[in-house]
VOSE-472778 format. One record per atom (N, C-alpha, C): x, y, z; residue in three letters; residue number from 1; atom name. Coordinates in steps of 0.001 Angstrom, whole numbers, plus 500000, padded with zeros to 6 digits. Layout:
residues N
xx | yy | zz | code | pos | site
X | Y | Z | ALA | NUM | CA;
...
END
This chain:
residues 80
xx | yy | zz | code | pos | site
469494 | 493643 | 479185 | MET | 1 | N;
469058 | 493408 | 477828 | MET | 1 | CA;
467990 | 494427 | 477474 | MET | 1 | C;
468249 | 495238 | 476505 | PRO | 2 | N;
467250 | 496253 | 476145 | PRO | 2 | CA;
466118 | 495632 | 475322 | PRO | 2 | C;
464958 | 495585 | 475909 | TYR | 3 | N;
463781 | 495097 | 475196 | TYR | 3 | CA;
462890 | 496284 | 474907 | TYR | 3 | C;
462364 | 496305 | 473685 | LYS | 4 | N;
461438 | 497377 | 473332 | LYS | 4 | CA;
460076 | 497123 | 473964 | LYS | 4 | C;
459748 | 495849 | 474117 | ASN | 5 | N;
458465 | 495493 | 474696 | ASN | 5 | CA;
458688 | 495059 | 476151 | ASN | 5 | C;
458126 | 495773 | 477108 | PRO | 6 | N;
458331 | 495412 | 478510 | PRO | 6 | CA;
457807 | 494010 | 478850 | PRO | 6 | C;
456780 | 493562 | 478155 | GLU | 7 | N;
456243 | 492221 | 478418 | GLU | 7 | CA;
457251 | 491143 | 478019 | GLU | 7 | C;
457980 | 491357 | 476915 | ASP | 8 | N;
459015 | 490399 | 476506 | ASP | 8 | CA;
460121 | 490329 | 477560 | ASP | 8 | C;
460454 | 491459 | 478125 | LYS | 9 | N;
461479 | 491488 | 479165 | LYS | 9 | CA;
461020 | 490703 | 480395 | LYS | 9 | C;
459789 | 490932 | 480827 | ARG | 10 | N;
459256 | 490213 | 481988 | ARG | 10 | CA;
459214 | 488714 | 481729 | ARG | 10 | C;
458834 | 488337 | 480502 | ARG | 11 | N;
458776 | 486910 | 480149 | ARG | 11 | CA;
460169 | 486299 | 480203 | ARG | 11 | C;
461170 | 487003 | 479656 | TRP | 12 | N;
462550 | 486486 | 479673 | TRP | 12 | CA;
463026 | 486341 | 481118 | TRP | 12 | C;
462727 | 487326 | 481964 | GLU | 13 | N;
463156 | 487259 | 483363 | GLU | 13 | CA;
462487 | 486096 | 484092 | GLU | 13 | C;
461214 | 485854 | 483813 | ARG | 14 | N;
460528 | 484714 | 484438 | ARG | 14 | CA;
461147 | 483393 | 484007 | ARG | 14 | C;
461474 | 483260 | 482722 | GLU | 15 | N;
462024 | 482014 | 482194 | GLU | 15 | CA;
463435 | 481737 | 482710 | GLU | 15 | C;
464193 | 482779 | 482999 | HIS | 16 | N;
465589 | 482607 | 483408 | HIS | 16 | CA;
465822 | 482897 | 484885 | HIS | 16 | C;
464748 | 483009 | 485668 | ARG | 17 | N;
464882 | 483353 | 487085 | ARG | 17 | CA;
465721 | 482339 | 487848 | ARG | 17 | C;
465490 | 481053 | 487643 | GLU | 18 | N;
466245 | 480031 | 488381 | GLU | 18 | CA;
467738 | 480117 | 488072 | GLU | 18 | C;
468047 | 480307 | 486815 | GLN | 19 | N;
469452 | 480403 | 486414 | GLN | 19 | CA;
470109 | 481636 | 487057 | GLN | 19 | C;
469415 | 482767 | 487039 | ARG | 20 | N;
469980 | 483985 | 487624 | ARG | 20 | CA;
470121 | 483860 | 489136 | ARG | 20 | C;
469133 | 483237 | 489788 | ASP | 21 | N;
469221 | 483026 | 491233 | ASP | 21 | CA;
470397 | 482125 | 491590 | ASP | 21 | C;
470619 | 481069 | 490796 | ALA | 22 | N;
471738 | 480159 | 491060 | ALA | 22 | CA;
473070 | 480886 | 490915 | ALA | 22 | C;
473179 | 481735 | 489899 | GLN | 23 | N;
474415 | 482507 | 489716 | GLN | 23 | CA;
474635 | 483460 | 490892 | GLN | 23 | C;
473555 | 484130 | 491341 | ARG | 24 | N;
473656 | 485052 | 492461 | ARG | 24 | CA;
474073 | 484325 | 493735 | ARG | 24 | C;
473489 | 483154 | 493954 | LYS | 25 | N;
473812 | 482373 | 495148 | LYS | 25 | CA;
475272 | 481928 | 495119 | LYS | 25 | C;
475743 | 481507 | 493944 | LYS | 26 | N;
477133 | 481069 | 493804 | LYS | 26 | CA;
478096 | 482222 | 494087 | LYS | 26 | C;
477776 | 483413 | 493585 | ARG | 27 | N;
478636 | 484575 | 493842 | ARG | 27 | CA;
478667 | 484916 | 495328 | ARG | 27 | C;
477512 | 484834 | 495993 | ARG | 28 | N;
477464 | 485117 | 497432 | ARG | 28 | CA;
478307 | 484127 | 498215 | ARG | 28 | C;
478229 | 482845 | 497836 | LEU | 29 | N;
479002 | 481826 | 498541 | LEU | 29 | CA;
480487 | 481998 | 498291 | LEU | 29 | C;
480849 | 482386 | 497077 | ASP | 30 | N;
482265 | 482618 | 496768 | ASP | 30 | CA;
482821 | 483746 | 497621 | ASP | 30 | C;
482051 | 484794 | 497790 | VAL | 31 | N;
482511 | 485938 | 498573 | VAL | 31 | CA;
482559 | 485580 | 500052 | VAL | 31 | C;
481573 | 484813 | 500541 | LYS | 32 | N;
481551 | 484461 | 501950 | LYS | 32 | CA;
482664 | 483492 | 502309 | LYS | 32 | C;
483171 | 482731 | 501353 | GLY | 33 | N;
484225 | 481768 | 501635 | GLY | 33 | CA;
485565 | 482413 | 501902 | GLY | 33 | C;
485730 | 483663 | 501489 | VAL | 34 | N;
486999 | 484362 | 501664 | VAL | 34 | CA;
486909 | 485207 | 502927 | VAL | 34 | C;
487723 | 484920 | 503937 | PRO | 35 | N;
487658 | 485723 | 505155 | PRO | 35 | CA;
488231 | 487113 | 504917 | PRO | 35 | C;
487545 | 488094 | 505441 | VAL | 36 | N;
488000 | 489477 | 505308 | VAL | 36 | CA;
488676 | 489866 | 506615 | VAL | 36 | C;
489966 | 490131 | 506541 | ILE | 37 | N;
490737 | 490511 | 507717 | ILE | 37 | CA;
491149 | 491969 | 507540 | ILE | 37 | C;
490677 | 492834 | 508425 | PRO | 38 | N;
491091 | 494233 | 508285 | PRO | 38 | CA;
492584 | 494363 | 508556 | PRO | 38 | C;
493256 | 495079 | 507692 | GLN | 39 | N;
494700 | 495240 | 507846 | GLN | 39 | CA;
494982 | 496614 | 508422 | GLN | 39 | C;
495750 | 496618 | 509500 | ARG | 40 | N;
496152 | 497866 | 510134 | ARG | 40 | CA;
497591 | 498156 | 509760 | ARG | 40 | C;
497915 | 499398 | 509532 | PRO | 41 | N;
499324 | 499710 | 509277 | PRO | 41 | CA;
500124 | 499499 | 510553 | PRO | 41 | C;
501293 | 498932 | 510391 | THR | 42 | N;
502129 | 498680 | 511562 | THR | 42 | CA;
502779 | 499994 | 511979 | THR | 42 | C;
502700 | 500335 | 513256 | PRO | 43 | N;
503298 | 501598 | 513695 | PRO | 43 | CA;
504818 | 501505 | 513651 | PRO | 43 | C;
505432 | 502569 | 513207 | THR | 44 | N;
506897 | 502608 | 513169 | THR | 44 | CA;
507370 | 503755 | 514039 | THR | 44 | C;
508412 | 503514 | 514739 | VAL | 45 | N;
509038 | 504527 | 515582 | VAL | 45 | CA;
510179 | 505126 | 514775 | VAL | 45 | C;
510484 | 506369 | 515002 | ALA | 46 | N;
511529 | 507039 | 514231 | ALA | 46 | CA;
512856 | 506306 | 514339 | ALA | 46 | C;
513152 | 505719 | 515489 | ASN | 47 | N;
514425 | 505031 | 515665 | ASN | 47 | CA;
514448 | 503682 | 514963 | ASN | 47 | C;
513287 | 503154 | 514618 | GLU | 48 | N;
513251 | 501853 | 513961 | GLU | 48 | CA;
513638 | 501942 | 512491 | GLU | 48 | C;
513557 | 503131 | 511910 | THR | 49 | N;
513861 | 503245 | 510494 | THR | 49 | CA;
515344 | 502975 | 510214 | THR | 49 | C;
516207 | 503337 | 511139 | LYS | 50 | N;
517631 | 503050 | 510988 | LYS | 50 | CA;
518075 | 502282 | 512217 | LYS | 50 | C;
518836 | 501277 | 511997 | SER | 51 | N;
519329 | 500547 | 513164 | SER | 51 | CA;
520420 | 501374 | 513839 | SER | 51 | C;
520676 | 501083 | 515086 | GLY | 52 | N;
521652 | 501850 | 515860 | GLY | 52 | CA;
523045 | 501789 | 515275 | GLY | 52 | C;
523447 | 500613 | 514772 | SER | 53 | N;
524808 | 500490 | 514240 | SER | 53 | CA;
524984 | 501316 | 512975 | SER | 53 | C;
523958 | 501399 | 512151 | LYS | 54 | N;
524070 | 502204 | 510930 | LYS | 54 | CA;
524164 | 503686 | 511275 | LYS | 54 | C;
523408 | 504102 | 512277 | MET | 55 | N;
523435 | 505497 | 512657 | MET | 55 | CA;
524801 | 505862 | 513252 | MET | 55 | C;
525346 | 504991 | 514063 | ILE | 56 | N;
526658 | 505244 | 514659 | ILE | 56 | CA;
527725 | 505279 | 513578 | ILE | 56 | C;
527623 | 504373 | 512602 | LEU | 57 | N;
528584 | 504349 | 511498 | LEU | 57 | CA;
528513 | 505656 | 510702 | LEU | 57 | C;
527306 | 506138 | 510449 | GLY | 58 | N;
527150 | 507394 | 509720 | GLY | 58 | CA;
527741 | 508570 | 510472 | GLY | 58 | C;
527508 | 508602 | 511773 | LEU | 59 | N;
528082 | 509680 | 512580 | LEU | 59 | CA;
529603 | 509605 | 512611 | LEU | 59 | C;
530149 | 508394 | 512683 | ALA | 60 | N;
531603 | 508226 | 512719 | ALA | 60 | CA;
532231 | 508686 | 511406 | ALA | 60 | C;
531597 | 508331 | 510310 | ILE | 61 | N;
532130 | 508752 | 509001 | ILE | 61 | CA;
532052 | 510266 | 508869 | ILE | 61 | C;
530938 | 510856 | 509292 | GLY | 62 | N;
530797 | 512314 | 509220 | GLY | 62 | CA;
531822 | 513026 | 510076 | GLY | 62 | C;
532020 | 512515 | 511278 | PHE | 63 | N;
533016 | 513117 | 512166 | PHE | 63 | CA;
534424 | 512952 | 511595 | PHE | 63 | C;
534694 | 511785 | 510996 | GLY | 64 | N;
536000 | 511549 | 510384 | GLY | 64 | CA;
536266 | 512500 | 509229 | GLY | 64 | C;
535248 | 512730 | 508412 | LEU | 65 | N;
535412 | 513680 | 507303 | LEU | 65 | CA;
535619 | 515096 | 507824 | LEU | 65 | C;
534961 | 515430 | 508911 | LEU | 66 | N;
535137 | 516748 | 509512 | LEU | 66 | CA;
536576 | 516928 | 510003 | LEU | 66 | C;
537093 | 515904 | 510678 | LEU | 67 | N;
538477 | 515977 | 511156 | LEU | 67 | CA;
539462 | 515999 | 510002 | LEU | 67 | C;
539186 | 515234 | 508965 | LEU | 68 | N;
540066 | 515204 | 507798 | LEU | 68 | CA;
540115 | 516576 | 507134 | LEU | 68 | C;
538956 | 517194 | 507007 | GLY | 69 | N;
538917 | 518538 | 506406 | GLY | 69 | CA;
539635 | 519560 | 507252 | GLY | 69 | C;
539460 | 519470 | 508561 | ALA | 70 | N;
540125 | 520433 | 509454 | ALA | 70 | CA;
541630 | 520182 | 509492 | ALA | 70 | C;
542030 | 518912 | 509446 | GLY | 71 | N;
543446 | 518575 | 509518 | GLY | 71 | CA;
544195 | 518888 | 508244 | GLY | 71 | C;
543528 | 518886 | 507105 | SER | 72 | N;
544231 | 519123 | 505848 | SER | 72 | CA;
544378 | 520606 | 505553 | SER | 72 | C;
543827 | 521445 | 506372 | GLY | 73 | N;
544039 | 522884 | 506194 | GLY | 73 | CA;
543050 | 523519 | 505256 | GLY | 73 | C;
541938 | 522911 | 505038 | ILE | 74 | N;
540929 | 523522 | 504175 | ILE | 74 | CA;
540321 | 524678 | 504947 | ILE | 74 | C;
540390 | 525837 | 504319 | MET | 75 | N;
539864 | 527027 | 504979 | MET | 75 | CA;
538855 | 527680 | 504048 | MET | 75 | C;
537876 | 528293 | 504648 | THR | 76 | N;
536892 | 529012 | 503850 | THR | 76 | CA;
537390 | 530436 | 503675 | THR | 76 | C;
537187 | 530988 | 502522 | PRO | 77 | N;
537616 | 532375 | 502304 | PRO | 77 | CA;
536813 | 533346 | 503153 | PRO | 77 | C;
537472 | 534328 | 503680 | VAL | 78 | N;
536826 | 535339 | 504506 | VAL | 78 | CA;
536605 | 536568 | 503655 | VAL | 78 | C;
535390 | 537036 | 503629 | ARG | 79 | N;
535089 | 538239 | 502836 | ARG | 79 | CA;
535153 | 539459 | 503743 | ARG | 79 | C;
535688 | 540517 | 503182 | GLU | 80 | N;
535777 | 541745 | 503956 | GLU | 80 | CA;
534890 | 542784 | 503391 | GLU | 80 | C;
END
C-alpha cells in the first residue's frame, strides 16, 4: 500500500499485524501439509522403446519388400 506518510504506513501495519501473521501462518501450514517428493526421470534403454515382436515384424516386412522388389524384376538404370 503506497502511503505518502511513513507514519501512517507504520500505524496501519501495527493495527493489522495479527491478521497478517495469521495469513502467513496459514500459508506456511498449507505448504507444509503437501509432501514434496522429488521426481526422477525413469531411465529408458534403447531396446525398451520398441518391443521385440514389433522390431521383428518390421524387419520381416522390410525383408519381404526387398524380396518382392528383387523378384518382380525391378532394376535400377545403369548410367554410362
